[in-house]
PABA-255497 format. One record per residue (C-alpha): x, y, z; residue number from 1; residue in three letters. Coordinates in nm, 3 decimals. Example, Ala and Ser with C-alpha at 12.3 -4.5 7.8 and 13.67 -1.06 7.14 Angstrom:
2
KOLKOL      c1      c2      c3 seq type
KOLKOL   1.230  -0.450   0.780   1  ALA
KOLKOL   1.367  -0.106   0.714   2  SER
//
This chain:
139
KOLKOL      c1      c2      c3 seq type
KOLKOL  29.689  20.685   9.689   1  MET
KOLKOL  29.653  20.489  10.011   2  MET
KOLKOL  29.443  20.188  10.091   3  TYR
KOLKOL  29.414  19.956  10.388   4  PHE
KOLKOL  29.394  19.579  10.352   5  ASP
KOLKOL  29.192  19.452  10.648   6  LYS
KOLKOL  29.425  19.157  10.706   7  LYS
KOLKOL  29.764  19.315  10.645   8  LYS
KOLKOL  29.707  19.689  10.682   9  GLU
KOLKOL  29.924  19.746  10.376  10  ILE
KOLKOL  29.944  20.094  10.235  11  MET
KOLKOL  30.033  20.157   9.874  12  SER
KOLKOL  30.315  20.393   9.769  13  LYS
KOLKOL  30.343  20.675  10.023  14  SER
KOLKOL  30.574  20.963  10.111  15  LYS
KOLKOL  30.730  20.900  10.450  16  VAL
KOLKOL  30.962  21.059  10.700  17  VAL
KOLKOL  31.109  20.792  10.926  18  VAL
KOLKOL  31.250  20.895  11.264  19  ARG
KOLKOL  31.473  20.625  11.407  20  LEU
KOLKOL  31.533  20.581  11.779  21  LYS
KOLKOL  31.892  20.704  11.734  22  ASP
KOLKOL  31.743  21.032  11.596  23  LYS
KOLKOL  31.838  20.953  11.235  24  THR
KOLKOL  31.586  21.097  10.989  25  LEU
KOLKOL  31.507  20.927  10.658  26  LEU
KOLKOL  31.291  21.084  10.387  27  LYS
KOLKOL  31.156  20.888  10.096  28  GLY
KOLKOL  30.881  20.658   9.978  29  GLU
KOLKOL  30.763  20.313  10.071  30  ILE
KOLKOL  30.572  20.091   9.834  31  SER
KOLKOL  30.402  19.898  10.108  32  ASN
KOLKOL  30.389  19.888  10.484  33  PHE
KOLKOL  30.260  19.648  10.744  34  SER
KOLKOL  30.312  19.653  11.116  35  GLN
KOLKOL  30.359  19.275  11.090  36  TYR
KOLKOL  30.683  19.304  10.888  37  LEU
KOLKOL  31.027  19.284  11.049  38  ASP
KOLKOL  31.190  19.509  10.788  39  LEU
KOLKOL  31.070  19.797  10.574  40  ILE
KOLKOL  31.226  19.923  10.253  41  GLU
KOLKOL  31.248  20.301  10.213  42  VAL
KOLKOL  31.345  20.446   9.876  43  LYS
KOLKOL  31.529  20.762   9.979  44  LEU
KOLKOL  31.498  21.093   9.794  45  LEU
KOLKOL  31.842  21.041   9.637  46  ASN
KOLKOL  31.728  20.706   9.491  47  GLY
KOLKOL  31.914  20.482   9.736  48  ASP
KOLKOL  31.721  20.213   9.917  49  VAL
KOLKOL  31.747  20.178  10.293  50  GLU
KOLKOL  31.633  19.861  10.470  51  ILE
KOLKOL  31.513  19.948  10.820  52  VAL
KOLKOL  31.442  19.708  11.107  53  ASP
KOLKOL  31.099  19.806  11.239  54  ILE
KOLKOL  31.233  19.772  11.597  55  ASP
KOLKOL  31.470  20.066  11.528  56  ASN
KOLKOL  31.186  20.303  11.434  57  ILE
KOLKOL  31.056  20.564  11.675  58  LYS
KOLKOL  30.783  20.679  11.437  59  ALA
KOLKOL  30.712  20.681  11.066  60  MET
KOLKOL  30.521  20.984  10.940  61  PHE
KOLKOL  30.308  20.946  10.627  62  PHE
KOLKOL  30.336  21.305  10.503  63  VAL
KOLKOL  30.159  21.531  10.255  64  LYS
KOLKOL  30.491  21.686  10.150  65  SER
KOLKOL  30.856  21.649  10.243  66  PHE
KOLKOL  30.893  22.022  10.305  67  GLU
KOLKOL  30.602  22.057  10.550  68  GLY
KOLKOL  30.524  22.393  10.707  69  ASN
KOLKOL  30.781  22.480  10.973  70  LYS
KOLKOL  30.560  22.767  11.093  71  LYS
KOLKOL  30.261  22.541  11.162  72  HIS
KOLKOL  30.192  22.499  11.532  73  GLN
KOLKOL  30.014  22.171  11.598  74  TYR
KOLKOL  29.691  22.215  11.793  75  LYS
KOLKOL  29.560  21.856  11.799  76  TYR
KOLKOL  29.203  21.976  11.862  77  LYS
KOLKOL  29.020  21.842  11.557  78  ASP
KOLKOL  28.749  21.588  11.637  79  GLU
KOLKOL  28.783  21.294  11.398  80  LEU
KOLKOL  28.530  21.051  11.539  81  LEU
KOLKOL  28.547  20.829  11.231  82  TRP
KOLKOL  28.917  20.765  11.292  83  GLU
KOLKOL  28.877  20.556  11.610  84  GLY
KOLKOL  28.968  20.609  11.974  85  ASP
KOLKOL  29.140  20.930  12.081  86  LYS
KOLKOL  29.487  20.875  12.226  87  ILE
KOLKOL  29.763  21.092  12.370  88  SER
KOLKOL  30.116  20.958  12.334  89  LEU
KOLKOL  30.436  21.067  12.497  90  THR
KOLKOL  30.742  20.919  12.333  91  PHE
KOLKOL  31.048  20.821  12.539  92  ASN
KOLKOL  31.227  21.136  12.414  93  ASP
KOLKOL  30.946  21.362  12.545  94  GLY
KOLKOL  30.772  21.434  12.212  95  GLU
KOLKOL  30.392  21.435  12.246  96  LYS
KOLKOL  30.122  21.355  11.994  97  MET
KOLKOL  29.744  21.341  12.007  98  ILE
KOLKOL  29.543  21.151  11.752  99  GLY
KOLKOL  29.309  20.866  11.683 100  TYR
KOLKOL  29.373  20.496  11.646 101  THR
KOLKOL  29.174  20.189  11.555 102  GLN
KOLKOL  29.458  19.956  11.650 103  HIS
KOLKOL  29.406  19.864  12.012 104  LEU
KOLKOL  29.577  19.524  12.007 105  ASP
KOLKOL  29.906  19.667  12.137 106  PHE
KOLKOL  30.029  19.348  12.298 107  ILE
KOLKOL  30.068  19.152  11.975 108  ASN
KOLKOL  30.215  19.424  11.755 109  HIS
KOLKOL  30.528  19.635  11.751 110  ARG
KOLKOL  30.331  19.953  11.693 111  GLY
KOLKOL  30.013  20.102  11.559 112  PHE
KOLKOL  29.880  20.367  11.322 113  LEU
KOLKOL  29.756  20.704  11.441 114  ILE
KOLKOL  29.568  20.974  11.253 115  THR
KOLKOL  29.683  21.305  11.409 116  PRO
KOLKOL  29.410  21.526  11.553 117  ALA
KOLKOL  29.530  21.825  11.350 118  ASP
KOLKOL  29.404  21.803  10.993 119  VAL
KOLKOL  29.605  22.112  10.895 120  ASN
KOLKOL  29.937  21.950  10.985 121  GLY
KOLKOL  30.167  21.776  10.739 122  ASN
KOLKOL  30.113  21.427  10.879 123  ASN
KOLKOL  29.833  21.217  10.730 124  LYS
KOLKOL  29.908  20.913  10.947 125  HIS
KOLKOL  30.182  20.810  11.187 126  VAL
KOLKOL  30.311  20.465  11.272 127  PHE
KOLKOL  30.424  20.478  11.635 128  ALA
KOLKOL  30.662  20.209  11.757 129  SER
KOLKOL  30.538  20.065  12.085 130  LYS
KOLKOL  30.894  20.040  12.221 131  SER
KOLKOL  30.949  20.415  12.165 132  ALA
KOLKOL  30.642  20.519  12.367 133  ILE
KOLKOL  30.682  20.623  12.729 134  GLY
KOLKOL  30.312  20.662  12.807 135  SER
KOLKOL  29.968  20.642  12.647 136  MET
KOLKOL  29.639  20.791  12.761 137  LEU
KOLKOL  29.300  20.725  12.603 138  PHE
KOLKOL  29.031  20.993  12.616 139  PHE
//
């Protein structure tokens, strides 16, 4: 179950895949998340706990399952008007993503949440680190 607190944007326990800027991949759960925190605590699948500096994150994917569907080809064509403004991101490593965001105060935050514009994909939401983004385009 996920909920958003208007002041803190905290999400309850969620499955996440965290991609660090050094290409390290962490899979596990977080009990809460806020873009205002300096550190996040990820309980890994093996039970260990990893403390991650939010500045080291490229993106954190809030996923439906850890396995995903490797055959799924993202189309990013779904119109999700209730999810905010449509945005196209290109990360510094060349990866591209299209989705929707309601978090337009980029200057004061280290990143923002995106709802991918492909409802059939494995990602429910994505936290994109501002420092890992090469370019952004709003539609």
